[in-house]
Structure formats: structure tokens, C-alpha cells
Backbone as a ProteinNet text record, in pm:
[ID]
protein_1_A
[PRIMARY]
MRALPLLALTTVLMSPLAAAADPVIFAAASMKTALDEIAQGWGETHDPVTISYAGSSKLARQIEAGAPADMFISASTDWMDEVETSGATIAGTRHDLLGNALVLVAHDDVQTAPADLPKALGQDGFLAMALVDSVPAGVYGKQALTHLGLWDQLSAHVAQADNVRAALALVATGESPYGIVYATDAHAEPHVHIAATFPEDSHDAITYPVALLNTGADAAGAKAFLAYLTTPAAKKIFAAQGFTVKP
[TERTIARY]
88.5	-11.5	104.3	67.3	191.2	64.7	159.8	69	121.9	62.4	88.9	85.9	199.7	236.4	117.6	63.1	-50.3	-64.5	-171.1	-201.9	-195.4	-196.2	-242.4	-419.7	-497.1	-642.1	-628.2	-536.5	-532.3	-550.7	-484	-485.4	-590.5	-602.1	-740.2	-842.6	-901.2	-983.2	-978.6	-838	-832.3	-834.8	-971.4	-982.2	-930.4	-879.8	-805.5	-907.9	-879.7	-932.5	-1012.3	-1135.8	-1202.9	-1130.4	-1196.2	-1191.7	-1279.5	-1240.1	-1373	-1510.3	-1520.7	-1676.7	-1744.1	-1680.3	-1743.4	-1761.9	-1868.4	-1864.6	-1774.2	-1658.2	-1607.1	-1636	-1670.8	-1723.4	-1649.8	-1575.2	-1510.2	-1571.9	-1574.2	-1684.3	-1596.1	-1620	-1568.3	-1543.7	-1407.3	-1427.2	-1514.6	-1561.6	-1699.2	-1788.8	-1808.4	-1951.7	-1866.5	-1764.1	-1755.5	-1816.6	-1872.4	-1967.3	-2081.4	-2139.6	-2327	-2271.2	-2206.3	-2200.4	-2124.7	-2028.1	-2034	-2147.1	-2232.3	-2316.8	-2480.2	-2433.3	-2552.2	-2486.3	-2385.4	-2306.6	-2337.2	-2311.3	-2324	-2460	-2574.8	-2715	-2740.3	-2652.4	-2690.1	-2604.9	-2505.9	-2443.5	-2534.3	-2591.1	-2659.1	-2790.7	-2805.6	-2899.2	-2836.5	-2702.6	-2640	-2511.7	-2430.2	-2270.2	-2243.1	-2105.5	-2083.8	-2016.8	-1981.7	-1929.9	-1803.6	-1740.2	-1613.9	-1591.7	-1528.1	-1558.8	-1407.6	-1358.9	-1243.8	-1250	-1267.4	-1249.6	-1097.1	-1146	-1019.5	-1136.5	-1024.7	-1062	-1112.8	-1225.3	-1272.7	-1204	-1092.1	-1015.2	-902.1	-884.6	-730	-838	-954.8	-1069	-1081.7	-1123.4	-1107.6	-983.6	-879.3	-741.1	-721.6	-757.5	-746.1	-835.2	-953.9	-1095.5	-1007.9	-947.9	-929.1	-769.6	-677.6	-587.8	-626.9	-756.4	-781.3	-813.3	-846.5	-861	-987.2	-1015.7	-1121.6	-1198.4	-1308.5	-1407	-1565.9	-1622	-1771.9	-1848.9	-1835.2	-1941.8	-1822.4	-1870.3	-1804.1	-1933.1	-1894	-1982.7	-1888.9	-1910.2	-1833.8	-1866.3	-1783.6	-1800.7	-1809.1	-1816.7	-1814	-1853.8	-1919.1	-1946.4	-1850.7	-1768.9	-1607.2	-1578.4	-1525.3	-1460.2	-1571.1	-1661.6	-1772.6	-1762.1	-1785.9	-1756.8	-1619.9	-1526.6	-1429.4	-1405.1	-1457.7	-1504.5	-1547.1	-1692.2	-1765	-1726.5	-1640.7	-1574.2	-1439.6	-1395.4	-1284.6	-1354	-1466.2	-1555.1	-1593.1	-1574.1	-1538.2	-1694.4	-1779.5	-1915.9	-1977.3	-2104.3	-2217.8	-2324.8	-2323.2	-2456.2	-2598.4	-2642.4	-2770.1	-2787.3	-2679.9	-2646.6	-2609.5	-2589.6	-2502.3	-2685.7	-2673.2	-2755.1	-2770.4	-2745.1	-2732.9	-2786.5	-2697.4	-2741	-2763.7	-2690.6	-2689.9	-2640.9	-2681.5	-2594.1	-2565.5	-2491.6	-2439.6	-2422.8	-2333.1	-2347.4	-2166.4	-2134.6	-1977.4	-2005.4	-1917.4	-1895.4	-1741.8	-1739.3	-1662.7	-1609.6	-1534.3	-1504.2	-1400.6	-1436	-1308.6	-1280.8	-1191.2	-1160.6	-1223.7	-1230.3	-1278.9	-1445.5	-1531.1	-1636.5	-1677.9	-1658.8	-1669.9	-1758.7	-1817.6	-1884.5	-1745.4	-1744.4	-1648	-1710.9	-1736.9	-1760.8	-1648	-1644.6	-1547.1	-1467.9	-1572.2	-1431.1	-1375.2	-1393.5	-1327.1	-1170.8	-1168.9	-1067.1	-925.1	-863.8	-744.3	-682.5	-794	-779.8	-737.4	-844.5	-874.3	-729.1	-688.5	-562	-452.8	-461.2	-304.8	-235.9	-101.1	33.4	79.3	12.1	92.4	-26.2	-131	-274.2	-292.3	-348.8	-354.2	-473.9	-561.4	-662.2	-664.5	-730.4	-718.7	-790	-728.2	-859.1	-773.4	-906.1	-878.7	-835.2	-681.4	-643.8	-747.2	-663.3	-793.9	-777.1	-701	-712.6	-791.1	-801.5	-857.9	-954.3	-943.9	-1037.2	-1166.3	-1260.1	-1392.2	-1413	-1408.3	-1422.8	-1332.9	-1192	-1096.2	-1118.4	-1186.3	-1216.3	-1329.4	-1460.6	-1543.6	-1519	-1395.5	-1363.2	-1265.3	-1238	-1110.6	-1225.8	-1327	-1450.7	-1482.8	-1534.7	-1631.2	-1550.7	-1391.2	-1312.9	-1293.3	-1263	-1239.1	-1409.8	-1511.5	-1639.7	-1644.6	-1593	-1606.1	-1468.8	-1404	-1295.3	-1202.7	-1153	-1083	-987.5	-960	-844	-750.4	-716.8	-543.9	-548.4	-564.4	-558.9	-554.4	-592.6	-585.7	-460.7	-483.3	-418.8	-273.9	-213.7	-41	-95.6	-162.8	-238.8	-275.8	-353.3	-425.5	-298.4	-362.4	-227.7	-342.8	-319.4	-347.2	-342.5	-438.6	-436.6	-500.3	-504	-538.9	-653.4	-764.1	-877	-982.2	-1108.4	-1148.3	-1189.6	-1132.9	-1159.9	-1022.5	-914.9	-794	-811.7	-809	-871	-911	-1035.1	-1152.1	-1034.8	-952.1	-855.1	-735.3	-716.5	-617.2	-741.1	-836	-933.9	-918.2	-968.7	-1030.3	-913.4	-790.9	-658.8	-614.4	-661.7	-593.8	-488.1	-424	-356.8	-339.1	-491.3	-563.8	-678.1	-660.9	-756	-937.1	-869.9	-1032.1	-1003.5	-1099.4	-1098.5	-1220	-1212.5	-1343.2	-1369.2	-1489.2	-1510.5	-1697.3	-1700.3	-1871.2	-1942	-2060.6	-2161.8	-2172.7	-2170.9	-2202.9	-2049.4	-1938.9	-1795	-1761.6	-1852.7	-1842.7	-1943.6	-2051.8	-2198	-2058.6	-1984.6	-1938.1	-1853.5	-1797.1	-1663.3	-1693.3	-1697	-1720.1	-1670.8	-1536	-1415.4	-1397.1	-1500.3	-1499	-1630.7	-1640.7	-1754.5	-1793.3	-1922.3	-1953.5	-1925.3	-1868.2	-1844.7	-1908.5	-1945.9	-2048.7	-2057.4	-2152.5	-2232	-2177.8	-2078.5	-2050.4	-2238.6	-2235.9	-2335.7	-2365.5	-2425.4	-2484.1	-2450.8	-2473.3	-2432.3	-2263	-2186.5	-2056.4	-1957.7	-2029.6	-1938.3	-2043.1	-2009	-2042.2	-2183.5	-2276.1	-2359	-2284.8	-2314.2	-2240.7	-2302.9	-2290.2	-2383	-2254.3	-2319.5	-2252.2	-2318.4	-2294.6	-2321.3	-2270.5	-2340.2	-2285.8	-2325	-2245.4	-2242.4	-2161.9	-2251.6	-2168.1	-2046	-1946.2	-1827.3	-1825.1	-1774.2	-1749.3	-1601.2	-1552.1	-1388.3	-1380.3	-1499.4	-1517.2	-1541	-1556.8	-1576.7	-1700.3	-1810.5	-1942.2	-2049.1	-2080.2	-2170.4	-2299	-2338.8	-2484	-2452.3	-2389.1	-2402.1	-2358.8	-2324.5	-2285	-2429.8	-2494.2	-2605.9	-2726.1	-2709.7	-2804.6	-2814.2	-2643.1	-2615.4	-2672	-2638.9	-2694.9	-2860.7	-2919.8	-3080.1	-3095.2	-2986.5	-3050.4	-2990.8	-2912.9	-2881.2	-2996.4	-3116.5	-3228	-3333	-3332.5	-3437.8	-3473.6	-3603.6	-3629.9	-3478.2	-3459.2	-3325.9	-3243.2	-3182.1	-3069.9	-3077.3	-3202.6	-3191.9	-3180.6	-3269.7	-3278.1	-3116.1	-3083.8	-2915.8	-2868.5	-2859.2	-2831.6	-2830.6	-2988.8	-3065	-3001.7	-2967.7	-2942.9	-2814.7	-2705.4	-2523.5	-2553.8	-2666.1	-2657.9	-2662.8	-2667.9	-2653.4	-2796.2	-2820.4	-2932.9	-2962.8	-3080.7	-3125	-3180.2	-3136.2	-3186.3	-3319.4	-3409.1	-3533.8	-3460
-110.9	-24.9	123.7	193.8	312	450.5	571.8	731.4	786.7	825.6	928.6	1111.8	1153.3	1279	1352.6	1462.6	1563.6	1616	1619.1	1646	1800.2	1870.9	2011.1	2053.5	1908	1954	1956.1	1899.1	1902	2073.8	2097.5	2282.1	2355.5	2297.8	2399.2	2382.7	2256.7	2247.9	2313.9	2329.7	2445.7	2556.9	2606.1	2798.1	2850.5	2969.4	3055.9	3100.6	3167.9	3198	3318.1	3381.1	3473.1	3549.9	3723.4	3804.1	3805	3833.6	3816.3	3839.2	3913.1	3970.8	3818.2	3703.5	3645.2	3530.3	3456.6	3288.8	3213.2	3150.9	3027.3	2877.5	2843.5	2697.5	2573.4	2485.2	2387.9	2281.6	2199.4	2097.6	1947.5	1869	1773.4	1760.8	1716.4	1759.5	1712	1579.6	1507	1611.5	1736.7	1821.5	1924.5	1907.4	2099.1	2097.4	2015.3	2063.1	2124	2050.2	2049.1	2199.2	2213	2319.3	2440.2	2416.9	2565.7	2594.3	2487.7	2592.3	2682	2584.3	2622.7	2770.1	2754.3	2879.3	2986.7	2984.2	3085.3	3130.8	3020.4	3102.8	3174	3153.4	3219.7	3322.1	3350.8	3464.1	3634.9	3553.7	3643.1	3758.8	3693.5	3769.3	3823.3	3757.7	3738.5	3765.1	3844.7	3838.8	3713	3703.5	3589.5	3445.8	3332.5	3257.5	3213.3	3187.6	3115.1	2999.6	2878.3	2736.8	2651.7	2597.4	2535.1	2372	2302	2215.9	2097.5	1962.2	1882.7	1768.4	1661.7	1560.6	1588	1497.2	1559.9	1525.3	1448.7	1403.1	1531.6	1615	1736.3	1837.8	1852.7	1951.6	1947	1859.4	1820.2	1844.5	1788	1843	1994.9	2072.3	2215.4	2300.9	2251.6	2303.4	2280.7	2139.4	2117.4	2212.1	2220.3	2348.6	2465	2496.7	2615.2	2735.2	2670.7	2697.4	2773.5	2923.8	3039.1	2935.2	2872.8	2850.8	2865.7	2892.8	2901.6	2786.3	2651.4	2584.7	2460.8	2342.8	2233.5	2097	2082	1976.1	1867.6	1746.8	1587.8	1537.8	1415.5	1276.4	1156.1	1215	1120.3	1142	1073	1134.5	1094.4	1024.2	988.5	1126.6	1140.3	1320.5	1440.3	1422.3	1527.7	1512.2	1404.6	1340.2	1371.8	1371	1415.8	1583.9	1633.6	1802.2	1825.9	1763	1822.9	1752.8	1663.7	1625.5	1748.3	1808.9	1885	2041.1	2019.6	2160.1	2267.8	2250.3	2369.1	2347.9	2264.3	2298.2	2349	2432.9	2494	2418.6	2382.6	2310.8	2304.2	2186.9	2220.9	2221.3	2301.5	2273.3	2171.5	2028.2	1930.9	1892.6	1818.1	1774.8	1653.5	1547.6	1491.5	1535.9	1613.4	1660.9	1593.5	1503.9	1413.2	1276.2	1172.7	1053.4	1026.4	930.5	936.9	787.3	702.1	551	548.1	448.1	430.7	330.4	353.2	331.3	288.4	189.4	169.7	232.6	327.7	384.3	372.4	364	304.4	450.8	433.1	538.8	482.7	365.3	306	281.9	289.2	275.3	52.5	11.8	-92.2	-125.9	-272.5	-281.1	-391.5	-341.9	-446.8	-472.6	-594.5	-635.9	-603.8	-553.4	-599.8	-697.6	-830.2	-940.9	-934.9	-868.3	-899	-805.2	-739.2	-645.6	-681.3	-790.2	-828	-877.4	-969.9	-967.3	-872.8	-766.9	-611.9	-558.5	-554	-489.2	-540.6	-632.2	-735.1	-684.6	-709.9	-684.9	-510.6	-457	-302	-226.8	-220.8	-139.4	-117.8	12.6	85.5	106.6	76.3	142.9	265.9	387.4	480.5	488.1	568.9	599.4	664.2	774.2	854.6	757.5	863.7	749.4	675.8	562.8	444.1	430.7	511	522.2	611.6	754.9	864.1	931.5	944	984.5	897.6	947.5	898.7	816.6	854.2	771.3	660.7	679.3	588.5	495.8	524.8	411.5	328.4	411	337.8	234.5	250.9	172.6	38.2	57.5	-33.3	-131.4	-72.6	-166.9	-246.1	-190.2	-238.5	-343.1	-363.5	-398.9	-521.1	-490.2	-603.9	-725.3	-648.6	-744	-784.9	-784.5	-835.4	-965.7	-996.4	-1030.8	-1028.4	-878.7	-894.6	-753	-718.2	-628.8	-644.2	-791.6	-861.2	-891.2	-906.2	-929.6	-767	-690.7	-535.1	-462.5	-459.7	-359	-303	-395.6	-370.6	-312.9	-285	-212.3	-68	-43.7	80.1	233.6	304.5	416.5	558	558.7	671.4	803.1	894.2	1039	1094.5	1194.1	1296.7	1301.5	1312.5	1350.1	1260.2	1235.8	1189.5	1219.9	1327.7	1394.3	1378.2	1389.5	1379.5	1222.9	1128.1	967.9	984.5	1050.7	1066.8	1136.2	1214.6	1271.3	1175.8	1059.2	990.7	878.9	881	811.5	881.5	991.9	1066.2	1096.9	1115.1	1140.6	980.5	903.9	769.1	698.9	776.1	761.5	629.5	597.5	420	421	279.8	231.8	252.9	237.8	205.7	276.2	322.9	362	361.8	423.2	398	552.5	576	715.8	729.7	836.2	850.7	849.1	808.3	812.4	943.7	1058.2	1208.7	1246.3	1198.8	1228.9	1148.3	1078.2	993	1068.6	1088.5	1234.1	1330.5	1414	1515.4	1534.8	1418.9	1388.3	1332.1	1372.7	1308.2	1210.4	1217.4	1129.8	1020.1	980	824.9	814.2	652.9	606	478.2	449.1	366.6	221.6	137.1	2.7	-62.3	-35.6	-119.2	-14.1	-54.7	-6.5	-103.1	-17.2	-118	-179.4	-287.1	-326.1	-203.2	-156.2	-76.5	-174.2	-268.2	-371.3	-358.6	-364.5	-366.1	-265	-164.3	-56.2	45.3	142.4	202.3	297.9	352.5	412	559.6	623.7	709.3	833.2	940.4	1012.5	1150.2	1252.9	1384.7	1490.9	1457.8	1564.7	1687.4	1813.3	1941.8	2005.7	2103.1	2167.4	2311	2428.5	2539.5	2519	2626.3	2599.5	2781.9	2758.5	2851.6	2934.6	2898.2	2944.3	3024.1	3091	3179.1	3333.8	3400.1	3534.8	3575.3	3500.4	3522.1	3400.8	3439.4	3304.8	3380.9	3487.4	3473.6	3455.3	3474.7	3446.4	3278.8	3220.5	3108.5	3051	3060	3040.9	3031.6	3162.2	3183.7	3091.3	3058.4	2969.2	2853.1	2799.1	2683.5	2656.8	2762.6	2721.3	2771.4	2799.9	2766.8	2658.2	2592.7	2460.2	2324.3	2387.7	2322.6	2358.4	2446.1	2502.3	2428.3	2437.9	2323.7	2368	2468.8	2512.7	2449.9	2429	2357.3	2195.9	2164.6	2023.2	2005.3	2050	1998.2	1989.7	2059.4	2097.1	1935	1899.2	1809.6	1717.7	1669.9	1545.8	1543.7	1641.7	1661.9	1571.1	1611.4	1565.1	1420.5	1391.5	1240.2	1211.5	1305.2	1321.4	1278.7	1170.9	1161.7	1258	1329.6	1426.7	1377.8	1405.8	1355.7	1447.4	1429.3	1479.9	1562.2
16	-18.8	-6.8	-95.3	-126.2	-61.8	-8.2	-22.6	-127.9	-185.1	-319.7	-254.4	-355.3	-300	-308.5	-263.4	-261.4	-385.8	-465.6	-617.1	-584.3	-724.4	-743.8	-701.6	-737.8	-707	-538.2	-478.4	-304.6	-299.8	-349	-324.2	-332.1	-451.3	-522.6	-418.7	-349.3	-283	-151.7	-86	16	-13.7	19.6	-22.8	68.8	37	179.5	255.1	370.6	468.4	429.6	478.2	469.5	563	534.4	646.1	746.2	826	972.1	964.5	838.7	827.8	783.1	693.3	622	683.7	700.7	781.8	711.5	800.2	709.8	731.4	632.1	637.9	638.4	744.6	676.2	654.3	531.7	470.6	363.2	404.9	367.8	210.6	164.7	12.7	-86.6	-49	-129.7	-157.9	-98.3	-114.1	-178.8	-268.4	-293.6	-448.9	-521.1	-660.6	-571.4	-515.9	-438.8	-337.6	-297.9	-189.8	-273.6	-351.9	-425.8	-494.2	-572.6	-605.1	-523.5	-395.5	-292.6	-231.5	-235.7	-179.3	-281.3	-429.4	-515.4	-541.2	-490.8	-484.4	-360.3	-229.6	-143.1	-120.6	-235.4	-211.6	-336.8	-399.6	-498.6	-406	-292.5	-153.3	-63.5	-34.1	157.8	94.4	266	218.7	201.7	97.5	108.9	183.7	179	285.3	204.3	280	237.1	297.8	187.3	244.2	183	305.7	294.3	319	159.4	101.7	161.1	241.2	275.5	316.4	350.8	438.9	558.9	596.4	723.9	826.1	854.2	974.4	943.7	850.7	814.9	901.9	879.2	913.3	1065.6	1132	1232.4	1275.5	1242.8	1362.2	1308.8	1234.2	1261.3	1298	1337.7	1432.2	1586.1	1591.5	1751.1	1763.2	1644.1	1689.4	1689.9	1672.1	1729.5	1558.3	1492.8	1329	1362.4	1301.2	1308.2	1136.5	1209.1	1139.1	1210.3	1131.2	1185.1	1193.6	1094	1088.5	1034.9	1071.9	1044.4	961.7	831.6	789.4	754.2	790.1	826.6	734	684	619	703.6	849.9	908.5	1079.5	1086	1257.4	1369.7	1325.8	1419.1	1434.2	1305.4	1349.7	1404.7	1360.9	1441.8	1571	1629.9	1769.1	1891.4	1753.5	1813.2	1827.3	1735.6	1773.8	1867.7	1868.8	1976.8	2101.3	2090.5	2259.7	2277.8	2168.1	2209	2281.4	2259.2	2288.5	2210.7	2086.2	1951	1899.3	1891	1853.3	1954.6	1882.1	1963.4	2031.8	2136.4	2218.8	2115.3	2043.4	1993.3	1874.1	1810.4	1637.8	1576.5	1635.1	1568.1	1524.1	1372.5	1339.3	1227.2	1167.2	1060.3	950.4	799.3	677.8	609.6	550.5	420.3	453.1	322.9	344.6	217.7	193.6	41.2	-23.8	-83.9	-116.3	-151.4	-145.6	-188.2	-339.8	-412.8	-556.1	-605	-655.6	-741.8	-861.7	-927.6	-1017.7	-1122.6	-1262	-1326.8	-1449.2	-1530.3	-1588.3	-1787.7	-1754.1	-1862.4	-1848.5	-1953.7	-1960.8	-1910.9	-1798.4	-1767.2	-1648.2	-1641.9	-1540.9	-1482.1	-1371.2	-1257.7	-1146.3	-1125.3	-970	-848.9	-752	-648	-631.7	-618.3	-647.3	-774.9	-894.4	-979.5	-989.4	-876.5	-910.3	-877.5	-841.1	-795.4	-968.1	-1027.9	-1162.8	-1260.8	-1221.6	-1344.1	-1304.1	-1188	-1138.9	-1219.7	-1217	-1244.3	-1169	-1214.6	-1138.2	-1117.9	-1184.8	-1192.3	-1144.1	-1186.9	-1160.5	-1013.2	-991	-836.8	-844.3	-718.1	-694	-575.2	-667.2	-596.4	-424	-335	-265.2	-197.3	-103.4	41	115.2	206.7	310.3	405.9	406.9	468.7	600	676.5	807.1	866.2	836.2	840.3	770.7	639.9	582.5	560.4	538.4	531.8	462.6	336.1	208.9	224.9	263.1	238	366.4	482.3	582.6	507.2	492.3	404.2	370.9	247.6	128.8	201.8	323	387.2	433.9	485.1	579.3	476.2	343.7	246.6	135.8	147.7	52.7	187	342.5	451.2	451.3	441.6	452.8	357.9	210.4	121.7	88.3	183.4	151.7	88.1	41.8	-78.2	-2.4	141.9	160.9	124.1	183.3	205.4	77.1	-41.8	-155	-207.7	-220.6	-271.7	-175.8	-55.8	6.9	-47.8	-94.6	-189.7	-300.9	-374.7	-485.3	-439.8	-261.2	-314.6	-313.5	-433.5	-383.1	-311.8	-177.9	-88.1	-149.2	-153.7	-187.3	-17.1	-51.6	71.6	105.6	-17.3	14	-117.1	-83.7	-203.5	-315.3	-362.9	-477	-521.2	-467.7	-529.6	-576.8	-490.8	-512.9	-669.4	-651.6	-769.3	-937	-901.6	-967.2	-1052.5	-967.3	-1045.4	-1115.9	-1118.7	-1173.4	-1269.1	-1278	-1401.2	-1488.1	-1468.2	-1547.7	-1603.2	-1573.3	-1604.5	-1534.8	-1423	-1307	-1263	-1255.9	-1152.3	-1235.8	-1265	-1353.2	-1261.8	-1150	-1051.7	-905.3	-878.2	-781.4	-656.9	-561.4	-421.7	-398.5	-460.8	-403.3	-366.6	-306.6	-330.5	-416.6	-441.1	-576.9	-623.1	-516.7	-576.6	-641.4	-596.3	-646.3	-824.6	-854.3	-959.1	-1071.1	-992.8	-1004.7	-1074.3	-1017.9	-1080.3	-1211.6	-1172.6	-1263.2	-1382.7	-1486.1	-1620.1	-1714	-1651.1	-1647	-1602.6	-1525.9	-1447.7	-1454.8	-1466.6	-1470.8	-1369.5	-1315.4	-1188.3	-1232.2	-1198.5	-1241.1	-1151.3	-997.4	-911.1	-791.8	-735.4	-603.9	-515.6	-430.3	-303.1	-169.7	-176.1	-65.3	62.9	109.8	193.9	340.9	347.7	494.9	467.1	369.8	361.3	440.4	489.3	529.8	627.2	753.4	794	738.1	772.9	725.6	648.2	549	521.6	575.6	625.2	702.3	679.5	669.2	677.7	839.4	921.6	1054.2	1016.1	1077	1042.6	1198.2	1205.1	1373.7	1355.5	1419.1	1414.3	1533	1509.3	1570.2	1699.3	1759.8	1879.6	1811.2	1720.6	1708.4	1588.9	1538.3	1389.2	1466.5	1385.2	1363.6	1344.6	1264.2	1222.9	1261.9	1378	1435.2	1355.6	1378.3	1314.5	1203.3	1083.1	913.5	915.1	987.6	991	1031.6	1126.8	1143.3	1027.7	933.3	860.7	740.4	736.9	608.5	676.6	761.6	808.9	818.7	848.9	819.9	629.8	591.6	407.2	358.2	425.6	375.8	394.1	487.3	478	389.2	340.3	243.2	92.1	53.2	-43.6	-176.3	-173.4	-293.7	-310.5	-147.8	-120.3	-124.1	-106.7	-93.9	-200.3	-324.7	-437.7	-514.3	-486.1	-560.2	-479.3	-354.6	-320.4	-350.4	-371.9	-435.9	-586.9	-642.1	-780.7	-815.7	-689.9	-709.4	-647.1	-603	-536.3	-438.2	-336.4	-178.1	-151.4	3.3	34.4	136.8	123.9	211.4	348.6	495.6	600.3	625.4	652.8	726.1	807.4
[MASK]
+++++++++++++++++++++++++++++++++++++++++++++++++++++++++++++++++++++++++++++++++++++++++++++++++++++++++++++++++++++++++++++++++++++++++++++++++++++++++++++++++++++++++++++++++++++++++++++++++++++++++++++++++++++++++++++++++++++++++++++++++++++++

């Protein structure tokens, strides 16, 4: 199992922090396409928000270290639990926002069952995944492969990337023939194809909790933006990108 250096895409995903007047949102990288569209609509009638995207684990550690953020949207309940335990969340604001599915994507338009991956990768092929011990998409992917009895066969062929969108980019550019990402990532990238969907019972439920933070400078703006995320307009965008919108 090898770890890849950060791709240029990872840098793009991390937006610079805004001035104190604007709410700063820390969000899982897999939310970029949908959340950018939602933020654009929000900005037509409100002050803008600045969104910083990365793996949930990296964002959580930055929050725990005191990074100035007003809201955290994680792709993992575990990382939100850790941030909440640290005392950085505002009581009563946490709730589950979205759900997602885990898929196997391919650079070529082929149907490949997960069980066929050892043969499909051969001796030299690599399977792109987010960091399997910390980034939620990678953790879910390792869980699924372990559940299906494939991890021991495939672990030496896993190419780890800093976050799920970086793993997606490896497949989109053809550097890796296959990758494990969220269904929403596959929807957002025209240069990959869904080869298979992992059974829901092969991994923990993919849930995106959200909470306001006490480490930022615009609590009121973040609270208003959080309310906007549950409006019909925002829900429509989330659903169109493949997310499951939680009640």
C-alpha cells in the first residue's frame, strides 16, 4: 500500500480563509460541487461565505488546533464526535444533514464487480482511495473491501490520496484504472464511470453531520447559512448531485 504525494487538486480544494466579516465553512471535500452551487445561490442575496474543503480528518484536526471556522460539515460522525468532544461545537446545533453511497469507479466505461478487482488490476494496476485510516471515504472503502474478503489481496495495490476528490482525480486522469469514491463524486466527474456500487451493509452508514463552531468570527452569518442548507432550493441541489437528504 503506497501513499501518494498531494496532487495540485488538493490545493485547489483548500480555499483561503476569508476576512473576519465572512463566515468560514469547513466542509468535506466530497461536498465541493454541490456546496459551491448552493453558496453561489446564497451569495446572490446575502454576504458571501468562504468554504475550505479537505478530508474530514484534516479539517477536524485544524478545528481542534484552533482554526477560525464557523461551521463544520463532516463526512464522518466519528470526526464530528471528536470535534464535539473537544468543546469546539455550539451546543444544540449538531444534526445529520446528508447521506451518500460508496461506489467503485473506473477510468474506462466497464462494469467490474469488486470481487473481480484483483484480476482487473493485475500486477501493476493501482486502486485509488482516500487515506484508509483517517479520511472517511478511505475508511468506508477499507471496511467494504474487508467485509467482502478483498482487503488482504488488494492492500498492496492501494494508492492513497489526501482526500476523496484527489483519489477521484487519479481515476479521471487515468493514473489509476479504478478507485473507490462516493456516488456524488462520480456524478461530479465526467471522466469516470461507475463500475459497481458497494452494498450498504459492507460499511458503516455514510452520514454527514453538521454543527456550528465557537472558533469563528461570524456566528450569526454561519447560523443563517446553516438554515439555508435545509431550504428546498439547497435540498434540490444536494439531491441532484446524488446525496440523500436527511429529514
